[in-house]
DSSP file (Angstrom, degrees, kcal/mol; ACC not computed):
  #  RESIDUE AA STRUCTURE BP1 BP2  ACC     N-H-->O    O-->H-N    N-H-->O    O-->H-N    TCO  KAPPA ALPHA  PHI   PSI    X-CA   Y-CA   Z-CA
    1    1 A M              0   0    0      0, 0.0     2,-0.1     0, 0.0     0, 0.0   0.000 360.0 360.0 360.0 136.4   -0.1    0.0    0.1
    2    2 A R        -     0   0    0      1,-0.1     2,-0.2     0, 0.0    18,-0.1  -0.382 360.0-117.8 -69.4 149.4    1.2    3.5   -0.9
    3    3 A E        -     0   0    0     16,-0.1     2,-0.1     1,-0.1    -1,-0.1  -0.520  34.1-104.1 -84.5 153.2    2.2    5.9    1.8
    4    4 A L        -     0   0    0     -2,-0.2    36,-0.6    13,-0.1     2,-0.3  -0.458  36.8-158.9 -75.6 152.3    0.2    9.3    2.0
    5    5 A S  E     -AB  18  39A   0     13,-2.2    13,-2.2    34,-0.1     2,-0.5  -0.957  17.5-117.8-128.0 152.4    2.0   12.4    0.7
    6    6 A V  E     -A   17   0A   0     32,-0.5    30,-3.0    -2,-0.3     2,-0.3  -0.829  33.0-176.7 -98.4 126.2    1.3   16.0    1.4
    7    7 A Y  E     -AB  16  35A   0      9,-2.7     9,-2.0    -2,-0.5     2,-0.3  -0.851   3.0-166.9-119.2 149.1    0.2   18.1   -1.6
    8    8 A Y  E     -AB  15  34A   0     26,-2.5    26,-2.9    -2,-0.3     2,-0.5  -0.981  23.8-117.4-140.5 154.4   -0.4   21.9   -1.7
    9    9 A C     >  -     0   0    0      5,-3.1     4,-1.5    -2,-0.3    24,-0.1  -0.802  15.6-154.2 -84.9 123.0   -2.0   24.4   -4.1
   10   10 A S  T  4 S+     0   0    0     -2,-0.5    -1,-0.1    22,-0.4    23,-0.1   0.600  92.8  48.6 -73.3 -12.9    0.5   27.0   -5.3
   11   11 A K  T  4 S+     0   0    0      3,-0.1    -1,-0.2    20,-0.0    -2,-0.0   0.903 129.1   9.9 -95.4 -42.0   -2.3   29.4   -5.9
   12   12 A C  T  4 S-     0   0    0      2,-0.1    -2,-0.2    47,-0.0    47,-0.0   0.501  92.0-118.9-115.1 -15.2   -4.4   29.4   -2.7
   13   13 A G     <  +     0   0    0     -4,-1.5    -3,-0.1     1,-0.3    42,-0.0   0.461  56.3 153.1  91.1   1.9   -2.3   27.4   -0.3
   14   14 A Y        -     0   0    0     -6,-0.1    -5,-3.1    41,-0.0    -1,-0.3  -0.404  24.6-164.8 -62.2 144.7   -4.8   24.6    0.3
   15   15 A Y  E     +A    8   0A   0     -7,-0.3     2,-0.3    18,-0.1    -7,-0.2  -0.923  12.3 170.1-131.6 157.7   -3.0   21.4    1.3
   16   16 A G  E     -A    7   0A   0     -9,-2.0    -9,-2.7    -2,-0.3     2,-0.5  -0.958  33.0-110.7-162.8 162.6   -4.2   17.7    1.5
   17   17 A Y  E     +A    6   0A   0     -2,-0.3     2,-0.3   -11,-0.2   -11,-0.2  -0.927  40.6 167.4-110.9 122.9   -3.0   14.2    1.9
   18   18 A Y  E     -A    5   0A   0    -13,-2.2   -13,-2.2    -2,-0.5     3,-0.1  -0.968  34.8-155.8-133.8 154.1   -3.1   11.9   -1.1
   19   19 A Q  S    S+     0   0    0     -2,-0.3     2,-0.4   -15,-0.2    -1,-0.1   0.810  88.0  45.6 -91.7 -34.1   -1.7    8.5   -2.0
   20   20 A L  S >  S-     0   0    0      1,-0.1     3,-1.2   -18,-0.1     4,-0.4  -0.915  73.6-140.8-111.0 138.8   -1.8    9.1   -5.8
   21   21 A E  G >  S+     0   0    0     -2,-0.4     3,-1.3     1,-0.3    12,-0.2   0.811 100.1  65.2 -65.1 -30.1   -0.6   12.3   -7.5
   22   22 A R  G 3  S+     0   0    0      1,-0.3    -1,-0.3    10,-0.1    -4,-0.0   0.775 100.1  52.2 -60.4 -27.6   -3.5   12.1   -9.9
   23   23 A N  G <  S+     0   0    0     -3,-1.2     2,-1.7     1,-0.1    -1,-0.3   0.623  81.8  99.6 -80.5 -14.1   -5.9   12.7   -7.1
   24   24 A A    <   +     0   0    0     -3,-1.3     9,-2.6    -4,-0.4     2,-0.4  -0.548  48.1 141.8 -78.1  79.9   -4.0   15.8   -5.8
   25   25 A V  B     -C   32   0B   0     -2,-1.7     7,-0.2     7,-0.2   -16,-0.1  -0.989  56.0-116.4-124.2 133.7   -6.3   18.4   -7.3
   26   26 A C     >  -     0   0    0      5,-2.7     4,-2.3    -2,-0.4     5,-0.2  -0.514  17.5-152.2 -75.9 125.2   -7.1   21.6   -5.4
   27   27 A P  T  4 S+     0   0    0      0, 0.0    -1,-0.2     0, 0.0     0, 0.0   0.719  93.6  45.3 -71.7 -17.7  -10.9   21.7   -4.7
   28   28 A K  T  4 S+     0   0    0      3,-0.1    -2,-0.0     1,-0.0    -3,-0.0   0.938 127.8  22.2 -85.5 -57.4  -11.0   25.4   -4.6
   29   29 A C  T  4 S-     0   0    0      2,-0.1     3,-0.1     3,-0.0    -1,-0.0   0.625  90.7-133.6 -84.9 -21.4   -8.9   26.3   -7.7
   30   30 A K     <  +     0   0    0     -4,-2.3     2,-0.3     1,-0.2    -5,-0.0   0.877  62.6 125.8  63.4  40.1   -9.2   23.1   -9.7
   31   31 A V  S    S-     0   0    0     -5,-0.2    -5,-2.7     1,-0.0    -1,-0.2  -0.886  70.3 -88.0-122.8 160.5   -5.5   22.9  -10.5
   32   32 A D  B     -C   25   0B   0     -2,-0.3   -22,-0.4    -7,-0.2    -7,-0.2  -0.396  44.8-131.0 -64.6 136.5   -3.0   20.2   -9.9
   33   33 A M        -     0   0    0     -9,-2.6     2,-0.3   -12,-0.2   -24,-0.2  -0.621  14.0-126.0 -88.9 151.7   -1.4   20.3   -6.5
   34   34 A L  E     -B    8   0A   0    -26,-2.9   -26,-2.5    -2,-0.2     2,-0.3  -0.737  21.4-118.1 -96.9 144.9    2.3   20.1   -5.9
   35   35 A A  E     -B    7   0A   0     -2,-0.3   -28,-0.3   -28,-0.2     2,-0.2  -0.608  22.3-128.7 -81.9 141.2    3.9   17.6   -3.6
   36   36 A L  E     -     0   0A   0    -30,-3.0   -30,-0.2    -2,-0.3    -1,-0.0  -0.548  13.7-131.0 -75.9 146.2    6.0   18.7   -0.6
   37   37 A S  E    S+     0   0A   0     -2,-0.2     2,-0.4   -32,-0.1    -1,-0.1   0.195  84.0  89.2 -86.3  19.7    9.4   17.3   -0.2
   38   38 A I  E    S-     0   0A   0    -32,-0.2   -32,-0.5     1,-0.0    -2,-0.2  -0.859  83.3-110.5-109.0 147.9    8.6   16.5    3.4
   39   39 A S  E  >  -B    5   0A   0     -2,-0.4     4,-2.5   -34,-0.1     5,-0.2  -0.296  25.5-110.8 -73.6 166.3    7.1   13.1    4.4
   40   40 A Y  H  > S+     0   0    0    -36,-0.6     4,-2.3     2,-0.2     5,-0.2   0.972 118.6  47.8 -58.6 -58.1    3.6   12.7    5.7
   41   41 A Q  H  > S+     0   0    0      1,-0.2     4,-1.6     2,-0.2     5,-0.2   0.895 112.0  48.7 -55.3 -52.1    4.8   11.8    9.2
   42   42 A A  H >> S+     0   0    0      1,-0.2     3,-0.9     2,-0.2     4,-0.6   0.966 111.4  51.1 -50.6 -54.6    7.3   14.8    9.3
   43   43 A F  H >< S+     0   0    0     -4,-2.5     3,-1.1     1,-0.3    -2,-0.2   0.889 108.9  50.7 -48.8 -50.7    4.5   17.2    8.2
   44   44 A M  H 3< S+     0   0    0     -4,-2.3    -1,-0.3     1,-0.3    -2,-0.2   0.733 105.3  57.3 -66.7 -24.3    2.1   15.8   10.9
   45   45 A D  H << S+     0   0    0     -4,-1.6    -1,-0.3    -3,-0.9    -2,-0.2   0.607  89.6  96.3 -84.5 -13.7    4.9   16.4   13.6
   46   46 A L  S << S-     0   0    0     -3,-1.1    -3,-0.0    -4,-0.6     2,-0.0  -0.510  80.2-118.2 -77.1 146.1    5.1   20.0   12.7
   47   47 A S     >  -     0   0    0     -2,-0.2     4,-2.0     1,-0.1     5,-0.1  -0.230  32.8-103.3 -70.4 168.2    3.1   22.7   14.7
   48   48 A C  H  > S+     0   0    0      2,-0.2     4,-2.7     1,-0.2     5,-0.2   0.944 124.1  50.9 -62.3 -43.4    0.4   24.7   12.8
   49   49 A E  H  > S+     0   0    0      1,-0.3     4,-2.3     2,-0.2    -1,-0.2   0.911 110.4  48.7 -63.5 -40.3    2.7   27.7   12.7
   50   50 A E  H  > S+     0   0    0      2,-0.2     4,-2.4     1,-0.2    -1,-0.3   0.836 110.5  50.8 -65.9 -33.9    5.5   25.6   11.3
   51   51 A R  H  X S+     0   0    0     -4,-2.0     4,-2.5     2,-0.2    -2,-0.2   0.939 110.3  49.8 -69.3 -46.9    3.2   24.2    8.7
   52   52 A D  H  X S+     0   0    0     -4,-2.7     4,-2.4     2,-0.2    -2,-0.2   0.864 111.5  48.7 -52.7 -43.3    2.1   27.7    7.7
   53   53 A E  H  X S+     0   0    0     -4,-2.3     4,-2.5     2,-0.2    -1,-0.2   0.899 111.8  48.5 -70.8 -40.5    5.6   28.8    7.4
   54   54 A L  H  X S+     0   0    0     -4,-2.4     4,-1.7     2,-0.2    -2,-0.2   0.919 114.4  45.5 -62.8 -42.4    6.6   25.8    5.3
   55   55 A L  H  X S+     0   0    0     -4,-2.5     4,-2.5     2,-0.2    -2,-0.2   0.881 112.0  52.3 -63.0 -43.7    3.7   26.2    3.0
   56   56 A S  H  X S+     0   0    0     -4,-2.4     4,-3.1     2,-0.2     5,-0.2   0.926 109.6  48.9 -59.1 -48.8    4.2   30.0    2.7
   57   57 A S  H  X S+     0   0    0     -4,-2.5     4,-2.3     1,-0.2    -1,-0.2   0.867 112.1  49.1 -64.7 -35.8    7.8   29.5    1.7
   58   58 A Q  H  X S+     0   0    0     -4,-1.7     4,-1.8     2,-0.2    -1,-0.2   0.883 110.6  48.8 -69.2 -38.4    6.9   27.0   -0.9
   59   59 A I  H  X S+     0   0    0     -4,-2.5     4,-0.9     2,-0.2    -2,-0.2   0.952 114.2  46.6 -67.3 -47.0    4.3   29.1   -2.4
   60   60 A I  H >< S+     0   0    0     -4,-3.1     3,-0.5     1,-0.2    -2,-0.2   0.895 110.1  53.3 -57.1 -39.7    6.6   32.0   -2.6
   61   61 A A  H 3< S+     0   0    0     -4,-2.3    -1,-0.2    -5,-0.2    -2,-0.2   0.894 114.2  42.9 -62.8 -35.8    9.5   29.9   -4.0
   62   62 A S  H 3< S+     0   0    0     -4,-1.8    -1,-0.2    -5,-0.1    -2,-0.2   0.555  97.2  99.6 -85.1  -8.6    7.1   28.7   -6.7
   63   63 A S  S << S-     0   0    0     -4,-0.9    -3,-0.1    -3,-0.5   -52,-0.0  -0.088  81.6 -86.9 -79.4 175.4    5.6   32.1   -7.5
   64   64 A S     >  -     0   0    0      1,-0.1     4,-1.8     4,-0.0     3,-0.4  -0.362  37.3-108.4 -78.9 162.9    6.5   34.4  -10.3
   65   65 A P  H  > S+     0   0    0      0, 0.0     4,-2.4     0, 0.0     5,-0.2   0.823 119.7  61.2 -53.7 -31.5    9.3   37.1  -10.0
   66   66 A Y  H  > S+     0   0    0      2,-0.2     4,-1.9     1,-0.2     5,-0.1   0.936 102.9  48.3 -68.6 -44.1    6.6   39.8   -9.8
   67   67 A V  H  > S+     0   0    0     -3,-0.4     4,-1.8     1,-0.2     3,-0.3   0.948 112.0  51.4 -60.5 -48.5    5.1   38.2   -6.5
   68   68 A K  H  X S+     0   0    0     -4,-1.8     4,-0.6     1,-0.3    -1,-0.2   0.871 108.6  49.6 -62.2 -38.4    8.7   38.1   -5.1
   69   69 A R  H >< S+     0   0    0     -4,-2.4     3,-0.6     1,-0.2    -1,-0.3   0.859 108.8  53.3 -69.7 -31.9    9.3   41.7   -5.9
   70   70 A I  H 3< S+     0   0    0     -4,-1.9     4,-0.4    -3,-0.3    -2,-0.2   0.872 109.3  49.8 -71.8 -29.3    6.0   42.7   -4.2
   71   71 A L  H 3X S+     0   0    0     -4,-1.8     4,-1.8     1,-0.2    -1,-0.2   0.549  86.2  86.5 -81.9  -9.6    7.0   40.9   -1.0
   72   72 A V  H <X S+     0   0    0     -3,-0.6     4,-2.1    -4,-0.6    -1,-0.2   0.934  89.6  49.2 -59.4 -47.4   10.5   42.5   -0.8
   73   73 A P  H  > S+     0   0    0      0, 0.0     4,-3.1     0, 0.0    -1,-0.2   0.887 107.5  55.8 -57.7 -37.2    9.1   45.6    1.1
   74   74 A H  H  4 S+     0   0    0     -4,-0.4    -2,-0.2     1,-0.2    -3,-0.1   0.926 107.6  48.0 -55.9 -46.1    7.3   43.2    3.5
   75   75 A K  H >< S+     0   0    0     -4,-1.8     3,-0.9     1,-0.2    -1,-0.2   0.893 114.3  46.7 -67.6 -37.9   10.6   41.5    4.3
   76   76 A V  H 3< S+     0   0    0     -4,-2.1    -2,-0.2     1,-0.2    -1,-0.2   0.916 120.1  37.8 -65.8 -40.9   12.3   44.9    4.9
   77   77 A N  T 3< S+     0   0    0     -4,-3.1     2,-2.0    -5,-0.2    -1,-0.2  -0.066  73.7 132.3-104.7  30.7    9.5   46.3    7.0
   78   78 A N    <>  +     0   0    0     -3,-0.9     4,-2.2     1,-0.2     5,-0.2  -0.591  29.3 176.0 -85.3  89.9    8.5   43.1    9.0
   79   79 A N  H  >  +     0   0    0     -2,-2.0     4,-3.1     1,-0.2     5,-0.3   0.869  69.3  58.3 -68.1 -36.1    8.5   44.8   12.3
   80   80 A R  H  > S+     0   0    0      2,-0.2     4,-2.1     1,-0.2    -1,-0.2   0.933 109.6  45.1 -52.9 -50.1    7.4   41.9   14.3
   81   81 A E  H  > S+     0   0    0      1,-0.2     4,-2.1     2,-0.2    -1,-0.2   0.908 114.9  48.4 -62.5 -43.0   10.3   39.9   13.2
   82   82 A I  H  X S+     0   0    0     -4,-2.2     4,-2.0     1,-0.2    -2,-0.2   0.860 112.0  48.2 -64.8 -39.9   12.7   42.8   13.8
   83   83 A I  H  X S+     0   0    0     -4,-3.1     4,-2.9     2,-0.2    -1,-0.2   0.884 110.6  51.9 -70.8 -36.0   11.3   43.5   17.2
   84   84 A A  H  X S+     0   0    0     -4,-2.1     4,-2.1    -5,-0.3    -2,-0.2   0.916 113.4  45.5 -64.9 -44.2   11.6   39.7   18.2
   85   85 A R  H  X S+     0   0    0     -4,-2.1     4,-2.8     1,-0.2    -1,-0.2   0.900 113.5  47.8 -64.7 -42.0   15.2   39.6   17.0
   86   86 A M  H  X S+     0   0    0     -4,-2.0     4,-2.8     2,-0.2    -2,-0.2   0.861 110.1  52.9 -73.0 -33.6   16.1   42.8   18.8
   87   87 A G  H  X S+     0   0    0     -4,-2.9     4,-2.0     2,-0.2    -2,-0.2   0.933 110.5  47.9 -63.6 -42.5   14.3   41.5   22.0
   88   88 A D  H  X S+     0   0    0     -4,-2.1     4,-2.6     2,-0.2    -2,-0.2   0.959 112.6  49.2 -61.7 -49.0   16.4   38.3   21.9
   89   89 A R  H  X S+     0   0    0     -4,-2.8     4,-3.1     1,-0.2     5,-0.2   0.935 109.7  51.3 -56.7 -45.9   19.6   40.4   21.3
   90   90 A I  H  X S+     0   0    0     -4,-2.8     4,-2.5     1,-0.2    -1,-0.2   0.866 109.1  50.1 -57.8 -37.2   18.8   42.7   24.2
   91   91 A T  H  X S+     0   0    0     -4,-2.0     4,-2.4     2,-0.2    -1,-0.2   0.943 112.1  48.9 -66.1 -44.2   18.2   39.7   26.5
   92   92 A E  H  X S+     0   0    0     -4,-2.6     4,-2.2     1,-0.2    -2,-0.2   0.922 112.5  46.7 -61.1 -42.8   21.6   38.3   25.4
   93   93 A L  H  X S+     0   0    0     -4,-3.1     4,-2.7    -5,-0.2    -1,-0.2   0.888 109.3  55.0 -67.5 -36.8   23.3   41.6   26.0
   94   94 A E  H  X S+     0   0    0     -4,-2.5     4,-2.4     2,-0.2    -1,-0.2   0.942 111.4  44.6 -53.9 -52.0   21.6   42.0   29.4
   95   95 A I  H  X S+     0   0    0     -4,-2.4     4,-1.7     1,-0.2    -2,-0.2   0.857 115.0  47.7 -64.3 -37.1   23.0   38.6   30.5
   96   96 A E  H  X S+     0   0    0     -4,-2.2     4,-2.2    -5,-0.2    -1,-0.2   0.901 111.0  50.7 -70.1 -39.0   26.4   39.4   29.1
   97   97 A N  H  X S+     0   0    0     -4,-2.7     4,-2.6     1,-0.2    -2,-0.2   0.854 109.3  53.7 -67.6 -38.5   26.4   42.9   30.9
   98   98 A E  H  X S+     0   0    0     -4,-2.4     4,-1.7     2,-0.2    -1,-0.2   0.899 109.8  45.1 -61.1 -40.1   25.5   41.1   34.1
   99   99 A K  H  X S+     0   0    0     -4,-1.7     4,-2.3     2,-0.2    -2,-0.2   0.914 114.0  50.8 -68.7 -39.8   28.5   38.7   33.9
  100  100 A L  H  X S+     0   0    0     -4,-2.2     4,-3.0     1,-0.2    -2,-0.2   0.927 108.3  50.9 -62.3 -45.2   30.7   41.5   33.0
  101  101 A N  H  X S+     0   0    0     -4,-2.6     4,-2.1     1,-0.2    -1,-0.2   0.827 110.5  49.6 -60.3 -35.1   29.5   43.7   35.9
  102  102 A K  H  X S+     0   0    0     -4,-1.7     4,-2.1     2,-0.2    -1,-0.2   0.847 111.0  51.7 -71.9 -35.6   30.2   40.7   38.4
  103  103 A T  H  X S+     0   0    0     -4,-2.3     4,-3.0     2,-0.2    -2,-0.2   0.950 110.5  47.0 -62.8 -49.2   33.6   40.4   36.8
  104  104 A I  H  X S+     0   0    0     -4,-3.0     4,-2.6     1,-0.2    -2,-0.2   0.877 110.2  51.2 -65.4 -37.2   34.4   44.0   37.3
  105  105 A E  H  X S+     0   0    0     -4,-2.1     4,-2.3     2,-0.2    -1,-0.2   0.932 113.0  47.0 -57.8 -44.3   33.2   44.0   40.9
  106  106 A W  H  X S+     0   0    0     -4,-2.1     4,-2.6     1,-0.2    -2,-0.2   0.938 111.5  51.3 -62.7 -42.3   35.4   41.0   41.6
  107  107 A M  H  X S+     0   0    0     -4,-3.0     4,-2.8     1,-0.2    -1,-0.2   0.899 111.0  48.0 -61.7 -42.2   38.3   42.7   39.8
  108  108 A H  H  X S+     0   0    0     -4,-2.6     4,-2.5     2,-0.2    -1,-0.2   0.855 110.1  50.9 -65.3 -34.7   37.9   45.8   41.9
  109  109 A Q  H  X S+     0   0    0     -4,-2.3     4,-2.5     2,-0.2     5,-0.2   0.968 113.3  46.9 -64.4 -52.1   37.7   43.9   45.1
  110  110 A T  H  X S+     0   0    0     -4,-2.6     4,-2.0     1,-0.2    -2,-0.2   0.914 112.7  48.2 -54.8 -50.3   40.9   42.1   44.2
  111  111 A I  H  X S+     0   0    0     -4,-2.8     4,-2.7     1,-0.2    -1,-0.2   0.938 111.1  51.2 -57.0 -50.0   42.7   45.3   43.1
  112  112 A W  H  X S+     0   0    0     -4,-2.5     4,-2.7     1,-0.3    -1,-0.2   0.826 109.4  49.4 -67.1 -31.7   41.7   47.0   46.3
  113  113 A E  H  X S+     0   0    0     -4,-2.5     4,-2.0     2,-0.2    -1,-0.3   0.862 111.4  50.0 -73.4 -29.6   42.9   44.2   48.5
  114  114 A M  H  X S+     0   0    0     -4,-2.0     4,-3.5    -5,-0.2    -2,-0.2   0.912 111.9  48.0 -67.3 -44.2   46.2   44.3   46.6
  115  115 A V  H  X S+     0   0    0     -4,-2.7     4,-3.5     2,-0.2     5,-0.3   0.953 110.1  50.5 -56.0 -54.9   46.4   48.0   47.2
  116  116 A R  H  X S+     0   0    0     -4,-2.7     4,-2.8     2,-0.2    -2,-0.2   0.924 112.4  48.9 -59.6 -43.1   45.6   47.7   50.9
  117  117 A K  H  X S+     0   0    0     -4,-2.0     4,-2.2     1,-0.2     5,-0.3   0.982 114.5  45.7 -58.4 -53.1   48.4   45.0   51.2
  118  118 A N  H  X S+     0   0    0     -4,-3.5     4,-3.1     1,-0.2    -2,-0.2   0.919 113.5  45.9 -58.7 -41.3   50.8   47.1   49.4
  119  119 A K  H  X S+     0   0    0     -4,-3.5     4,-2.9     1,-0.2    -1,-0.2   0.873 110.4  55.9 -67.4 -33.9   50.1   50.3   51.2
  120  120 A G  H  X S+     0   0    0     -4,-2.8     4,-1.7    -5,-0.3    -1,-0.2   0.932 113.3  40.8 -59.9 -42.4   50.2   48.3   54.5
  121  121 A L  H  X S+     0   0    0     -4,-2.2     4,-2.8     2,-0.2    -2,-0.2   0.888 115.6  51.3 -71.3 -43.7   53.8   47.2   53.5
  122  122 A N  H  X S+     0   0    0     -4,-3.1     4,-2.9    -5,-0.3     5,-0.2   0.895 108.0  51.9 -65.2 -38.7   54.7   50.7   52.2
  123  123 A I  H  X S+     0   0    0     -4,-2.9     4,-2.7     2,-0.2    -1,-0.2   0.919 112.8  44.1 -70.3 -39.7   53.5   52.3   55.4
  124  124 A N  H  X S+     0   0    0     -4,-1.7     4,-2.2    -5,-0.2    -2,-0.2   0.894 114.1  50.5 -63.5 -38.5   55.7   50.0   57.6
  125  125 A D  H  X S+     0   0    0     -4,-2.8     4,-2.0     2,-0.2    -2,-0.2   0.919 113.1  46.1 -71.0 -38.0   58.6   50.4   55.2
  126  126 A Q  H  X S+     0   0    0     -4,-2.9     4,-2.4     1,-0.2     5,-0.2   0.938 110.4  54.0 -68.0 -45.3   58.2   54.4   55.4
  127  127 A D  H  X S+     0   0    0     -4,-2.7     4,-1.0     1,-0.2    -1,-0.2   0.914 111.5  44.5 -57.5 -39.6   57.9   54.2   59.2
  128  128 A E  H  X S+     0   0    0     -4,-2.2     4,-0.7     1,-0.2     3,-0.3   0.902 113.8  49.0 -67.8 -39.3   61.2   52.3   59.4
  129  129 A S  H  < S+     0   0    0     -4,-2.0     3,-0.5     1,-0.2     4,-0.3   0.859 109.1  53.9 -72.6 -33.5   63.0   54.6   56.9
  130  130 A H  H >< S+     0   0    0     -4,-2.4     3,-1.1     1,-0.2    -1,-0.2   0.726  93.2  73.0 -69.4 -27.4   61.7   57.7   58.8
  131  131 A K  H 3< S+     0   0    0     -4,-1.0    -1,-0.2    -3,-0.3    -2,-0.2   0.865  95.6  51.4 -64.4 -34.2   63.2   56.4   62.2
  132  132 A G  T 3< S+     0   0    0     -4,-0.7     2,-0.4    -3,-0.5    -1,-0.3   0.624  95.5  83.5 -82.8  -8.7   66.8   57.2   61.0
  133  133 A I  S <  S-     0   0    0     -3,-1.1    -3,-0.0    -4,-0.3     0, 0.0  -0.799  78.5-126.7 -96.4 133.9   66.0   60.7   60.0
  134  134 A D              0   0    0     -2,-0.4    -2,-0.1     1,-0.1    -3,-0.0  -0.597 360.0 360.0 -73.7 130.7   66.1   63.6   62.6
  135  135 A P              0   0    0      0, 0.0    -1,-0.1     0, 0.0    -2,-0.0   0.541 360.0 360.0 -72.3 360.0   62.9   65.6   62.6
């Protein structure tokens, strides 16, 4: 028995599952549907959003250059995607900044401890050197 395959309409985005390619005709547009390169089981494992993204990319890839030119401004001005990327980057930078602040705090503590030790030694050395000099 043949395995089911996933087919989609390049005009309207309708998709369905068929065993035979000849049965894959869009009920809305009445055109032959194209097979997806993904297996039926892998397609079923995708979430609804992932399915929509896959079908959208397939439709755009198979569309005319005119449609691609129309979609260019959308890609440039896709604010939700830009905001999401910027949000992720801000979170990464905040985490990095927190680590660097902790490192700086540790370095300051270490430096001040070293300065105190050195000053403590220098004060003793200065006291001993001043003993030999008449005031």
